[in-house]
C-alpha positions in Angstrom: 100.3 143.0 105.5 104.0 142.4 104.5 105.7 143.9 101.5 108.0 141.7 99.4 110.4 142.4 96.6 110.5 140.2 93.5 113.0 140.2 90.6 111.3 139.6 87.2 112.6 139.9 83.7 111.5 143.2 82.0 109.7 141.4 79.1 107.7 139.2 81.5 106.7 142.1 83.7 105.4 144.0 80.7 103.3 141.0 79.6 101.9 140.6 83.1 101.1 144.3 83.4 99.1 144.0 80.1 97.3 140.9 81.4 96.5 142.7 84.7 95.1 145.7 82.9 92.9 143.4 80.7 91.6 141.7 83.8 91.1 145.1 85.5 93.4 144.3 88.4 97.1 145.0 89.2 100.2 142.9 89.2 100.2 143.2 93.0 96.6 141.9 93.0 97.5 139.0 90.8 100.4 138.0 93.0 98.2 138.2 96.1 95.6 136.0 94.5 98.2 133.5 93.4 99.7 133.4 96.9 96.2 133.0 98.4 95.5 130.1 96.1 98.8 128.3 97.0 98.1 128.8 100.7 94.5 127.5 100.4 95.7 124.4 98.6 98.3 123.8 101.3 95.6 124.2 104.0 93.3 121.8 102.2 96.1 119.2 101.9 97.1 119.6 105.6 93.4 119.3 106.7 93.0 116.1 104.6 96.2 114.6 106.0 95.1 115.3 109.5 91.7 113.8 108.9 93.3 110.7 107.4 95.6 110.3 110.3 92.7 110.8 112.8 90.7 108.1 110.9 93.7 105.7 110.9 94.2 106.3 114.6 90.5 105.7 115.5 90.0 102.7 113.2 89.9 99.3 114.9 91.6 97.6 112.0 90.0 94.3 112.8 91.0 91.7 110.2 88.9 88.9 111.7 90.4 85.5 112.1 92.5 85.7 108.9 96.2 85.3 109.5 98.5 86.5 106.8 101.9 85.0 106.2 104.7 85.9 103.8 104.3 82.8 101.6 100.6 83.3 101.0 101.0 87.0 100.2 103.8 86.4 97.7 102.5 83.1 96.3 102.7 83.2 92.5 
């Protein structure tokens, strides 16, 4: 586990300390939980992106006999 140093305004730190005490945790615990949540969301997005890319790569993409042209697509 790595240690980090944060710079936080005194007023904010005092409010966070009170919140941590009310939740029966520590400021350190709150920061760890926040970081874990950020990392989990990042992993979920990365996994979803990889799954989508895999699906796009594996898809046949067969459009049948339909041929698209610029005029038909932009006909108004």
